[in-house]
PDB file of N, CA, C and O in Angstrom:
ATOM      1  N   MET A   1     202.963  17.664-110.148  1.00  0.00           N
ATOM      2  CA  MET A   1     202.831  18.106-108.769  1.00  0.00           C
ATOM      3  C   MET A   1     202.205  16.986-107.949  1.00  0.00           C
ATOM      4  O   MET A   1     201.144  16.473-108.304  1.00  0.00           O
ATOM      5  N   ALA A   2     202.847  16.611-106.866  1.00  0.00           N
ATOM      6  CA  ALA A   2     202.343  15.536-106.007  1.00  0.00           C
ATOM      7  C   ALA A   2     201.246  16.073-105.097  1.00  0.00           C
ATOM      8  O   ALA A   2     201.306  17.202-104.609  1.00  0.00           O
ATOM      9  N   THR A   3     200.244  15.228-104.885  1.00  0.00           N
ATOM     10  CA  THR A   3     199.171  15.621-103.963  1.00  0.00           C
ATOM     11  C   THR A   3     199.302  14.807-102.689  1.00  0.00           C
ATOM     12  O   THR A   3     199.675  13.634-102.715  1.00  0.00           O
ATOM     13  N   GLN A   4     198.994  15.439-101.597  1.00  0.00           N
ATOM     14  CA  GLN A   4     199.071  14.769-100.301  1.00  0.00           C
ATOM     15  C   GLN A   4     197.662  14.387 -99.879  1.00  0.00           C
ATOM     16  O   GLN A   4     196.755  15.219 -99.903  1.00  0.00           O
ATOM     17  N   ARG A   5     197.480  13.141 -99.496  1.00  0.00           N
ATOM     18  CA  ARG A   5     196.174  12.652 -99.072  1.00  0.00           C
ATOM     19  C   ARG A   5     195.939  13.054 -97.621  1.00  0.00           C
ATOM     20  O   ARG A   5     196.781  12.827 -96.753  1.00  0.00           O
ATOM     21  N   VAL A   6     194.791  13.646 -97.380  1.00  0.00           N
ATOM     22  CA  VAL A   6     194.439  14.045 -96.024  1.00  0.00           C
ATOM     23  C   VAL A   6     193.695  12.891 -95.371  1.00  0.00           C
ATOM     24  O   VAL A   6     192.739  12.360 -95.935  1.00  0.00           O
ATOM     25  N   ALA A   7     194.138  12.507 -94.179  1.00  0.00           N
ATOM     26  CA  ALA A   7     193.497  11.407 -93.453  1.00  0.00           C
ATOM     27  C   ALA A   7     192.105  11.831 -93.008  1.00  0.00           C
ATOM     28  O   ALA A   7     191.862  12.993 -92.683  1.00  0.00           O
ATOM     29  N   ALA A   8     191.198  10.858 -93.001  1.00  0.00           N
ATOM     30  CA  ALA A   8     189.850  11.129 -92.495  1.00  0.00           C
ATOM     31  C   ALA A   8     189.950  11.462 -91.015  1.00  0.00           C
ATOM     32  O   ALA A   8     190.752  10.862 -90.299  1.00  0.00           O
ATOM     33  N   PRO A   9     189.151  12.408 -90.550  1.00  0.00           N
ATOM     34  CA  PRO A   9     189.225  12.752 -89.127  1.00  0.00           C
ATOM     35  C   PRO A   9     188.789  11.592 -88.238  1.00  0.00           C
ATOM     36  O   PRO A   9     187.893  10.826 -88.594  1.00  0.00           O
ATOM     37  N   LEU A  10     189.423  11.475 -87.096  1.00  0.00           N
ATOM     38  CA  LEU A  10     189.020  10.491 -86.093  1.00  0.00           C
ATOM     39  C   LEU A  10     187.714  10.970 -85.469  1.00  0.00           C
ATOM     40  O   LEU A  10     187.509  12.171 -85.294  1.00  0.00           O
ATOM     41  N   PHE A  11     186.836  10.037 -85.135  1.00  0.00           N
ATOM     42  CA  PHE A  11     185.532  10.398 -84.582  1.00  0.00           C
ATOM     43  C   PHE A  11     185.560  10.264 -83.062  1.00  0.00           C
ATOM     44  O   PHE A  11     185.893   9.206 -82.529  1.00  0.00           O
ATOM     45  N   ILE A  12     185.209  11.341 -82.377  1.00  0.00           N
ATOM     46  CA  ILE A  12     185.212  11.378 -80.913  1.00  0.00           C
ATOM     47  C   ILE A  12     183.849  11.853 -80.432  1.00  0.00           C
ATOM     48  O   ILE A  12     183.302  12.830 -80.944  1.00  0.00           O
ATOM     49  N   ARG A  13     183.312  11.154 -79.447  1.00  0.00           N
ATOM     50  CA  ARG A  13     181.999  11.499 -78.879  1.00  0.00           C
ATOM     51  C   ARG A  13     182.166  12.160 -77.519  1.00  0.00           C
ATOM     52  O   ARG A  13     183.011  11.761 -76.718  1.00  0.00           O
ATOM     53  N   ALA A  14     181.350  13.174 -77.274  1.00  0.00           N
ATOM     54  CA  ALA A  14     181.283  13.798 -75.949  1.00  0.00           C
ATOM     55  C   ALA A  14     179.818  13.823 -75.531  1.00  0.00           C
ATOM     56  O   ALA A  14     178.957  14.275 -76.286  1.00  0.00           O
ATOM     57  N   GLU A  15     179.545  13.339 -74.339  1.00  0.00           N
ATOM     58  CA  GLU A  15     178.176  13.328 -73.801  1.00  0.00           C
ATOM     59  C   GLU A  15     178.166  14.096 -72.495  1.00  0.00           C
ATOM     60  O   GLU A  15     179.090  13.977 -71.690  1.00  0.00           O
ATOM     61  N   TRP A  16     177.133  14.876 -72.286  1.00  0.00           N
ATOM     62  CA  TRP A  16     176.984  15.618 -71.038  1.00  0.00           C
ATOM     63  C   TRP A  16     176.502  14.671 -69.951  1.00  0.00           C
ATOM     64  O   TRP A  16     175.511  13.964 -70.132  1.00  0.00           O
ATOM     65  N   ASP A  17     177.200  14.657 -68.826  1.00  0.00           N
ATOM     66  CA  ASP A  17     176.785  13.871 -67.662  1.00  0.00           C
ATOM     67  C   ASP A  17     176.134  14.839 -66.678  1.00  0.00           C
ATOM     68  O   ASP A  17     176.832  15.596 -66.001  1.00  0.00           O
ATOM     69  N   PRO A  18     174.792  14.822 -66.591  1.00  0.00           N
ATOM     70  CA  PRO A  18     174.107  15.801 -65.740  1.00  0.00           C
ATOM     71  C   PRO A  18     174.373  15.594 -64.254  1.00  0.00           C
ATOM     72  O   PRO A  18     174.284  16.543 -63.476  1.00  0.00           O
ATOM     73  N   ASP A  19     174.695  14.377 -63.852  1.00  0.00           N
ATOM     74  CA  ASP A  19     174.976  14.123 -62.435  1.00  0.00           C
ATOM     75  C   ASP A  19     176.335  14.696 -62.027  1.00  0.00           C
ATOM     76  O   ASP A  19     176.455  15.363 -60.999  1.00  0.00           O
ATOM     77  N   ALA A  20     177.349  14.427 -62.843  1.00  0.00           N
ATOM     78  CA  ALA A  20     178.698  14.922 -62.543  1.00  0.00           C
ATOM     79  C   ALA A  20     178.912  16.350 -63.048  1.00  0.00           C
ATOM     80  O   ALA A  20     179.864  17.021 -62.648  1.00  0.00           O
ATOM     81  N   LYS A  21     178.012  16.810 -63.936  1.00  0.00           N
ATOM     82  CA  LYS A  21     178.108  18.145 -64.537  1.00  0.00           C
ATOM     83  C   LYS A  21     179.423  18.340 -65.300  1.00  0.00           C
ATOM     84  O   LYS A  21     180.099  19.359 -65.162  1.00  0.00           O
ATOM     85  N   VAL A  22     179.761  17.329 -66.108  1.00  0.00           N
ATOM     86  CA  VAL A  22     180.951  17.389 -66.962  1.00  0.00           C
ATOM     87  C   VAL A  22     180.640  16.747 -68.308  1.00  0.00           C
ATOM     88  O   VAL A  22     179.698  15.965 -68.436  1.00  0.00           O
ATOM     89  N   TRP A  23     181.443  17.090 -69.304  1.00  0.00           N
ATOM     90  CA  TRP A  23     181.408  16.426 -70.600  1.00  0.00           C
ATOM     91  C   TRP A  23     182.328  15.211 -70.522  1.00  0.00           C
ATOM     92  O   TRP A  23     183.487  15.336 -70.127  1.00  0.00           O
ATOM     93  N   VAL A  24     181.823  14.041 -70.894  1.00  0.00           N
ATOM     94  CA  VAL A  24     182.580  12.791 -70.862  1.00  0.00           C
ATOM     95  C   VAL A  24     182.873  12.392 -72.305  1.00  0.00           C
ATOM     96  O   VAL A  24     181.980  12.392 -73.153  1.00  0.00           O
ATOM     97  N   CYS A  25     184.118  12.055 -72.569  1.00  0.00           N
ATOM     98  CA  CYS A  25     184.569  11.847 -73.936  1.00  0.00           C
ATOM     99  C   CYS A  25     185.141  10.444 -74.131  1.00  0.00           C
ATOM    100  O   CYS A  25     185.926   9.967 -73.312  1.00  0.00           O
ATOM    101  N   THR A  26     184.736   9.780 -75.235  1.00  0.00           N
ATOM    102  CA  THR A  26     185.268   8.470 -75.609  1.00  0.00           C
ATOM    103  C   THR A  26     185.386   8.402 -77.133  1.00  0.00           C
ATOM    104  O   THR A  26     184.853   9.251 -77.848  1.00  0.00           O
ATOM    105  N   SER A  27     186.094   7.378 -77.617  1.00  0.00           N
ATOM    106  CA  SER A  27     186.229   7.189 -79.060  1.00  0.00           C
ATOM    107  C   SER A  27     186.633   5.757 -79.372  1.00  0.00           C
ATOM    108  O   SER A  27     187.499   5.188 -78.709  1.00  0.00           O
ATOM    109  N   ASP A  28     186.001   5.183 -80.383  1.00  0.00           N
ATOM    110  CA  ASP A  28     186.427   3.876 -80.887  1.00  0.00           C
ATOM    111  C   ASP A  28     187.681   4.016 -81.750  1.00  0.00           C
ATOM    112  O   ASP A  28     188.410   3.045 -81.948  1.00  0.00           O
ATOM    113  N   ASP A  29     187.932   5.224 -82.264  1.00  0.00           N
ATOM    114  CA  ASP A  29     189.078   5.464 -83.143  1.00  0.00           C
ATOM    115  C   ASP A  29     190.377   5.748 -82.390  1.00  0.00           C
ATOM    116  O   ASP A  29     191.463   5.645 -82.961  1.00  0.00           O
ATOM    117  N   VAL A  30     190.266   6.105 -81.111  1.00  0.00           N
ATOM    118  CA  VAL A  30     191.447   6.452 -80.317  1.00  0.00           C
ATOM    119  C   VAL A  30     191.507   5.509 -79.123  1.00  0.00           C
ATOM    120  O   VAL A  30     190.822   5.735 -78.126  1.00  0.00           O
ATOM    121  N   PRO A  31     192.320   4.450 -79.208  1.00  0.00           N
ATOM    122  CA  PRO A  31     192.385   3.477 -78.116  1.00  0.00           C
ATOM    123  C   PRO A  31     192.760   4.128 -76.785  1.00  0.00           C
ATOM    124  O   PRO A  31     193.726   4.885 -76.698  1.00  0.00           O
ATOM    125  N   GLY A  32     191.977   3.819 -75.757  1.00  0.00           N
ATOM    126  CA  GLY A  32     192.270   4.307 -74.417  1.00  0.00           C
ATOM    127  C   GLY A  32     191.738   5.688 -74.092  1.00  0.00           C
ATOM    128  O   GLY A  32     191.943   6.181 -72.983  1.00  0.00           O
ATOM    129  N   LEU A  33     191.055   6.327 -75.042  1.00  0.00           N
ATOM    130  CA  LEU A  33     190.566   7.678 -74.777  1.00  0.00           C
ATOM    131  C   LEU A  33     189.356   7.642 -73.858  1.00  0.00           C
ATOM    132  O   LEU A  33     188.325   7.056 -74.187  1.00  0.00           O
ATOM    133  N   ALA A  34     189.496   8.267 -72.720  1.00  0.00           N
ATOM    134  CA  ALA A  34     188.405   8.463 -71.763  1.00  0.00           C
ATOM    135  C   ALA A  34     188.805   9.656 -70.913  1.00  0.00           C
ATOM    136  O   ALA A  34     189.726   9.574 -70.100  1.00  0.00           O
ATOM    137  N   THR A  35     188.111  10.755 -71.106  1.00  0.00           N
ATOM    138  CA  THR A  35     188.441  11.959 -70.350  1.00  0.00           C
ATOM    139  C   THR A  35     187.184  12.778 -70.144  1.00  0.00           C
ATOM    140  O   THR A  35     186.139  12.490 -70.727  1.00  0.00           O
ATOM    141  N   GLU A  36     187.291  13.796 -69.317  1.00  0.00           N
ATOM    142  CA  GLU A  36     186.141  14.657 -69.051  1.00  0.00           C
ATOM    143  C   GLU A  36     186.619  16.082 -68.828  1.00  0.00           C
ATOM    144  O   GLU A  36     187.786  16.326 -68.519  1.00  0.00           O
ATOM    145  N   ALA A  37     185.683  17.027 -68.992  1.00  0.00           N
ATOM    146  CA  ALA A  37     185.983  18.440 -68.766  1.00  0.00           C
ATOM    147  C   ALA A  37     184.685  19.174 -68.470  1.00  0.00           C
ATOM    148  O   ALA A  37     183.593  18.698 -68.781  1.00  0.00           O
ATOM    149  N   ASP A  38     184.830  20.341 -67.863  1.00  0.00           N
ATOM    150  CA  ASP A  38     183.657  21.144 -67.504  1.00  0.00           C
ATOM    151  C   ASP A  38     182.967  21.765 -68.711  1.00  0.00           C
ATOM    152  O   ASP A  38     181.752  21.963 -68.698  1.00  0.00           O
ATOM    153  N   THR A  39     183.740  22.076 -69.765  1.00  0.00           N
ATOM    154  CA  THR A  39     183.179  22.692 -70.968  1.00  0.00           C
ATOM    155  C   THR A  39     183.711  21.978 -72.206  1.00  0.00           C
ATOM    156  O   THR A  39     184.719  21.274 -72.143  1.00  0.00           O
ATOM    157  N   VAL A  40     183.025  22.165 -73.326  1.00  0.00           N
ATOM    158  CA  VAL A  40     183.491  21.590 -74.593  1.00  0.00           C
ATOM    159  C   VAL A  40     184.822  22.229 -74.983  1.00  0.00           C
ATOM    160  O   VAL A  40     185.703  21.552 -75.513  1.00  0.00           O
ATOM    161  N   GLU A  41     184.971  23.516 -74.725  1.00  0.00           N
ATOM    162  CA  GLU A  41     186.224  24.200 -75.050  1.00  0.00           C
ATOM    163  C   GLU A  41     187.397  23.593 -74.279  1.00  0.00           C
ATOM    164  O   GLU A  41     188.467  23.373 -74.848  1.00  0.00           O
ATOM    165  N   GLU A  42     187.198  23.321 -72.986  1.00  0.00           N
ATOM    166  CA  GLU A  42     188.252  22.680 -72.187  1.00  0.00           C
ATOM    167  C   GLU A  42     188.539  21.278 -72.704  1.00  0.00           C
ATOM    168  O   GLU A  42     189.685  20.829 -72.704  1.00  0.00           O
ATOM    169  N   LEU A  43     187.498  20.593 -73.143  1.00  0.00           N
ATOM    170  CA  LEU A  43     187.661  19.253 -73.698  1.00  0.00           C
ATOM    171  C   LEU A  43     188.527  19.301 -74.956  1.00  0.00           C
ATOM    172  O   LEU A  43     189.403  18.455 -75.132  1.00  0.00           O
ATOM    173  N   LEU A  44     188.295  20.271 -75.823  1.00  0.00           N
ATOM    174  CA  LEU A  44     189.097  20.406 -77.038  1.00  0.00           C
ATOM    175  C   LEU A  44     190.572  20.638 -76.724  1.00  0.00           C
ATOM    176  O   LEU A  44     191.446  20.075 -77.383  1.00  0.00           O
ATOM    177  N   VAL A  45     190.845  21.458 -75.727  1.00  0.00           N
ATOM    178  CA  VAL A  45     192.238  21.707 -75.328  1.00  0.00           C
ATOM    179  C   VAL A  45     192.898  20.393 -74.908  1.00  0.00           C
ATOM    180  O   VAL A  45     194.023  20.103 -75.315  1.00  0.00           O
ATOM    181  N   LYS A  46     192.200  19.601 -74.097  1.00  0.00           N
ATOM    182  CA  LYS A  46     192.742  18.311 -73.646  1.00  0.00           C
ATOM    183  C   LYS A  46     192.931  17.350 -74.816  1.00  0.00           C
ATOM    184  O   LYS A  46     193.953  16.669 -74.904  1.00  0.00           O
ATOM    185  N   LEU A  47     191.946  17.295 -75.717  1.00  0.00           N
ATOM    186  CA  LEU A  47     191.999  16.347 -76.829  1.00  0.00           C
ATOM    187  C   LEU A  47     193.150  16.642 -77.779  1.00  0.00           C
ATOM    188  O   LEU A  47     193.759  15.715 -78.312  1.00  0.00           O
ATOM    189  N   ARG A  48     193.455  17.906 -77.998  1.00  0.00           N
ATOM    190  CA  ARG A  48     194.552  18.265 -78.912  1.00  0.00           C
ATOM    191  C   ARG A  48     195.893  17.708 -78.436  1.00  0.00           C
ATOM    192  O   ARG A  48     196.801  17.499 -79.241  1.00  0.00           O
ATOM    193  N   VAL A  49     196.016  17.472 -77.149  1.00  0.00           N
ATOM    194  CA  VAL A  49     197.231  16.880 -76.589  1.00  0.00           C
ATOM    195  C   VAL A  49     197.083  15.364 -76.464  1.00  0.00           C
ATOM    196  O   VAL A  49     197.979  14.612 -76.849  1.00  0.00           O
ATOM    197  N   MET A  50     195.946  14.921 -75.923  1.00  0.00           N
ATOM    198  CA  MET A  50     195.756  13.497 -75.616  1.00  0.00           C
ATOM    199  C   MET A  50     195.679  12.598 -76.844  1.00  0.00           C
ATOM    200  O   MET A  50     196.239  11.501 -76.843  1.00  0.00           O
ATOM    201  N   VAL A  51     194.988  13.051 -77.898  1.00  0.00           N
ATOM    202  CA  VAL A  51     194.780  12.184 -79.064  1.00  0.00           C
ATOM    203  C   VAL A  51     196.110  11.756 -79.683  1.00  0.00           C
ATOM    204  O   VAL A  51     196.329  10.554 -79.836  1.00  0.00           O
ATOM    205  N   PRO A  52     197.013  12.677 -80.047  1.00  0.00           N
ATOM    206  CA  PRO A  52     198.297  12.224 -80.603  1.00  0.00           C
ATOM    207  C   PRO A  52     199.102  11.365 -79.629  1.00  0.00           C
ATOM    208  O   PRO A  52     199.751  10.403 -80.040  1.00  0.00           O
ATOM    209  N   GLU A  53     199.063  11.709 -78.332  1.00  0.00           N
ATOM    210  CA  GLU A  53     199.802  10.919 -77.341  1.00  0.00           C
ATOM    211  C   GLU A  53     199.272   9.494 -77.255  1.00  0.00           C
ATOM    212  O   GLU A  53     200.055   8.547 -77.192  1.00  0.00           O
ATOM    213  N   LEU A  54     197.947   9.332 -77.252  1.00  0.00           N
ATOM    214  CA  LEU A  54     197.365   7.984 -77.171  1.00  0.00           C
ATOM    215  C   LEU A  54     197.629   7.182 -78.439  1.00  0.00           C
ATOM    216  O   LEU A  54     197.882   5.979 -78.370  1.00  0.00           O
ATOM    217  N   LEU A  55     197.573   7.839 -79.595  1.00  0.00           N
ATOM    218  CA  LEU A  55     197.878   7.130 -80.842  1.00  0.00           C
ATOM    219  C   LEU A  55     199.317   6.634 -80.815  1.00  0.00           C
ATOM    220  O   LEU A  55     199.579   5.481 -81.160  1.00  0.00           O
ATOM    221  N   ASP A  56     200.251   7.486 -80.412  1.00  0.00           N
ATOM    222  CA  ASP A  56     201.663   7.087 -80.322  1.00  0.00           C
ATOM    223  C   ASP A  56     201.846   5.950 -79.323  1.00  0.00           C
ATOM    224  O   ASP A  56     202.560   4.987 -79.601  1.00  0.00           O
ATOM    225  N   ALA A  57     201.203   6.057 -78.160  1.00  0.00           N
ATOM    226  CA  ALA A  57     201.339   5.036 -77.112  1.00  0.00           C
ATOM    227  C   ALA A  57     200.810   3.681 -77.560  1.00  0.00           C
ATOM    228  O   ALA A  57     201.276   2.642 -77.093  1.00  0.00           O
ATOM    229  N   ASN A  58     199.832   3.692 -78.468  1.00  0.00           N
ATOM    230  CA  ASN A  58     199.235   2.447 -78.954  1.00  0.00           C
ATOM    231  C   ASN A  58     199.804   2.000 -80.294  1.00  0.00           C
ATOM    232  O   ASN A  58     199.296   1.057 -80.900  1.00  0.00           O
ATOM    233  N   GLY A  59     200.858   2.672 -80.761  1.00  0.00           N
ATOM    234  CA  GLY A  59     201.508   2.277 -82.006  1.00  0.00           C
ATOM    235  C   GLY A  59     200.675   2.528 -83.244  1.00  0.00           C
ATOM    236  O   GLY A  59     200.883   1.886 -84.274  1.00  0.00           O
ATOM    237  N   VAL A  60     199.732   3.456 -83.157  1.00  0.00           N
ATOM    238  CA  VAL A  60     198.901   3.802 -84.316  1.00  0.00           C
ATOM    239  C   VAL A  60     199.627   4.896 -85.088  1.00  0.00           C
ATOM    240  O   VAL A  60     199.913   5.958 -84.536  1.00  0.00           O
ATOM    241  N   PRO A  61     199.930   4.641 -86.372  1.00  0.00           N
ATOM    242  CA  PRO A  61     200.661   5.656 -87.133  1.00  0.00           C
ATOM    243  C   PRO A  61     199.820   6.919 -87.309  1.00  0.00           C
ATOM    244  O   PRO A  61     198.623   6.858 -87.591  1.00  0.00           O
ATOM    245  N   ASP A  62     200.475   8.056 -87.137  1.00  0.00           N
ATOM    246  CA  ASP A  62     199.811   9.335 -87.364  1.00  0.00           C
ATOM    247  C   ASP A  62     200.824  10.284 -87.976  1.00  0.00           C
ATOM    248  O   ASP A  62     202.013   9.970 -88.045  1.00  0.00           O
ATOM    249  N   GLY A  63     200.370  11.422 -88.411  1.00  0.00           N
ATOM    250  CA  GLY A  63     201.259  12.407 -89.016  1.00  0.00           C
ATOM    251  C   GLY A  63     201.481  13.570 -88.070  1.00  0.00           C
ATOM    252  O   GLY A  63     201.180  13.481 -86.879  1.00  0.00           O
ATOM    253  N   PRO A  64     202.013  14.666 -88.607  1.00  0.00           N
ATOM    254  CA  PRO A  64     202.266  15.832 -87.759  1.00  0.00           C
ATOM    255  C   PRO A  64     200.972  16.468 -87.240  1.00  0.00           C
ATOM    256  O   PRO A  64     200.947  17.046 -86.153  1.00  0.00           O
ATOM    257  N   ASP A  65     199.917  16.356 -88.015  1.00  0.00           N
ATOM    258  CA  ASP A  65     198.608  16.858 -87.592  1.00  0.00           C
ATOM    259  C   ASP A  65     197.643  15.687 -87.546  1.00  0.00           C
ATOM    260  O   ASP A  65     197.602  14.873 -88.468  1.00  0.00           O
ATOM    261  N   VAL A  66     196.873  15.604 -86.484  1.00  0.00           N
ATOM    262  CA  VAL A  66     195.911  14.514 -86.317  1.00  0.00           C
ATOM    263  C   VAL A  66     194.506  15.120 -86.310  1.00  0.00           C
ATOM    264  O   VAL A  66     194.058  15.640 -85.288  1.00  0.00           O
ATOM    265  N   PRO A  67     193.808  15.052 -87.455  1.00  0.00           N
ATOM    266  CA  PRO A  67     192.466  15.629 -87.491  1.00  0.00           C
ATOM    267  C   PRO A  67     191.467  14.760 -86.730  1.00  0.00           C
ATOM    268  O   PRO A  67     191.508  13.532 -86.802  1.00  0.00           O
ATOM    269  N   PHE A  68     190.573  15.421 -86.002  1.00  0.00           N
ATOM    270  CA  PHE A  68     189.501  14.684 -85.337  1.00  0.00           C
ATOM    271  C   PHE A  68     188.219  15.499 -85.372  1.00  0.00           C
ATOM    272  O   PHE A  68     188.232  16.728 -85.446  1.00  0.00           O
ATOM    273  N   GLU A  69     187.117  14.771 -85.318  1.00  0.00           N
ATOM    274  CA  GLU A  69     185.788  15.373 -85.295  1.00  0.00           C
ATOM    275  C   GLU A  69     185.184  15.102 -83.922  1.00  0.00           C
ATOM    276  O   GLU A  69     185.125  13.954 -83.482  1.00  0.00           O
ATOM    277  N   LEU A  70     184.743  16.144 -83.256  1.00  0.00           N
ATOM    278  CA  LEU A  70     184.132  16.005 -81.939  1.00  0.00           C
ATOM    279  C   LEU A  70     182.632  16.236 -82.068  1.00  0.00           C
ATOM    280  O   LEU A  70     182.190  17.304 -82.491  1.00  0.00           O
ATOM    281  N   MET A  71     181.860  15.225 -81.699  1.00  0.00           N
ATOM    282  CA  MET A  71     180.409  15.361 -81.689  1.00  0.00           C
ATOM    283  C   MET A  71     179.960  15.432 -80.235  1.00  0.00           C
ATOM    284  O   MET A  71     180.110  14.467 -79.485  1.00  0.00           O
ATOM    285  N   ALA A  72     179.408  16.575 -79.839  1.00  0.00           N
ATOM    286  CA  ALA A  72     178.941  16.774 -78.466  1.00  0.00           C
ATOM    287  C   ALA A  72     177.426  16.628 -78.428  1.00  0.00           C
ATOM    288  O   ALA A  72     176.716  17.179 -79.269  1.00  0.00           O
ATOM    289  N   ARG A  73     176.943  15.881 -77.442  1.00  0.00           N
ATOM    290  CA  ARG A  73     175.509  15.611 -77.326  1.00  0.00           C
ATOM    291  C   ARG A  73     175.053  15.852 -75.894  1.00  0.00           C
ATOM    292  O   ARG A  73     175.670  15.388 -74.935  1.00  0.00           O
ATOM    293  N   MET A  74     173.954  16.593 -75.778  1.00  0.00           N
ATOM    294  CA  MET A  74     173.358  16.849 -74.470  1.00  0.00           C
ATOM    295  C   MET A  74     171.853  16.647 -74.603  1.00  0.00           C
ATOM    296  O   MET A  74     171.220  17.219 -75.490  1.00  0.00           O
ATOM    297  N   VAL A  75     171.285  15.837 -73.725  1.00  0.00           N
ATOM    298  CA  VAL A  75     169.841  15.632 -73.697  1.00  0.00           C
ATOM    299  C   VAL A  75     169.278  16.553 -72.630  1.00  0.00           C
ATOM    300  O   VAL A  75     169.758  16.579 -71.497  1.00  0.00           O
ATOM    301  N   SER A  76     168.251  17.311 -73.008  1.00  0.00           N
ATOM    302  CA  SER A  76     167.660  18.269 -72.085  1.00  0.00           C
ATOM    303  C   SER A  76     166.148  18.275 -72.280  1.00  0.00           C
ATOM    304  O   SER A  76     165.628  17.589 -73.159  1.00  0.00           O
ATOM    305  N   SER A  77     165.459  19.036 -71.474  1.00  0.00           N
ATOM    306  CA  SER A  77     164.007  19.173 -71.628  1.00  0.00           C
ATOM    307  C   SER A  77     163.619  20.602 -71.287  1.00  0.00           C
ATOM    308  O   SER A  77     164.361  21.326 -70.624  1.00  0.00           O
ATOM    309  N   GLY A  78     162.458  20.983 -71.749  1.00  0.00           N
ATOM    310  CA  GLY A  78     161.944  22.316 -71.475  1.00  0.00           C
ATOM    311  C   GLY A  78     160.591  22.201 -70.795  1.00  0.00           C
ATOM    312  O   GLY A  78     159.983  21.131 -70.759  1.00  0.00           O
ATOM    313  N   ARG A  79     160.145  23.290 -70.274  1.00  0.00           N
ATOM    314  CA  ARG A  79     158.853  23.314 -69.598  1.00  0.00           C
ATOM    315  C   ARG A  79     158.083  24.525 -70.110  1.00  0.00           C
ATOM    316  O   ARG A  79     158.623  25.629 -70.189  1.00  0.00           O
ATOM    317  N   ALA A  80     156.831  24.311 -70.451  1.00  0.00           N
ATOM    318  CA  ALA A  80     155.990  25.403 -70.930  1.00  0.00           C
ATOM    319  C   ALA A  80     155.691  26.367 -69.785  1.00  0.00           C
ATOM    320  O   ALA A  80     155.471  25.954 -68.647  1.00  0.00           O
ATOM    321  N   LEU A  81     155.687  27.647 -70.109  1.00  0.00           N
ATOM    322  CA  LEU A  81     155.345  28.659 -69.115  1.00  0.00           C
ATOM    323  C   LEU A  81     153.837  28.685 -68.906  1.00  0.00           C
ATOM    324  O   LEU A  81     153.069  28.564 -69.861  1.00  0.00           O
ATOM    325  N   ALA A  82     153.425  28.839 -67.676  1.00  0.00           N
ATOM    326  CA  ALA A  82     151.988  28.931 -67.379  1.00  0.00           C
ATOM    327  C   ALA A  82     151.472  30.261 -67.913  1.00  0.00           C
ATOM    328  O   ALA A  82     152.085  31.308 -67.702  1.00  0.00           O
ATOM    329  N   GLY A  83     150.334  30.207 -68.610  1.00  0.00           N
ATOM    330  CA  GLY A  83     149.812  31.399 -69.265  1.00  0.00           C
ATOM    331  C   GLY A  83     148.953  32.174 -68.407  1.00  0.00           C
ATOM    332  O   GLY A  83     148.437  33.210 -68.824  1.00  0.00           O
TER     333      GLY A  83
END
């Protein structure tokens, strides 16, 4: 029985931009990827289309499914309540 090797997921970063109030997305693994969305869920919808398209446009071989890992990061702060 032949086994199929699963490609390692592409790594994609999303950072919250507090000034623009959007998630900004980039990746060293996906040439030309730069996009933004109001929510992480909206970002995932865009990425499922954009990632394979950008790989094809840049001549990067891919298969029928293109696995990717999205790491979302938001820096925030809290304030103690006055007692």
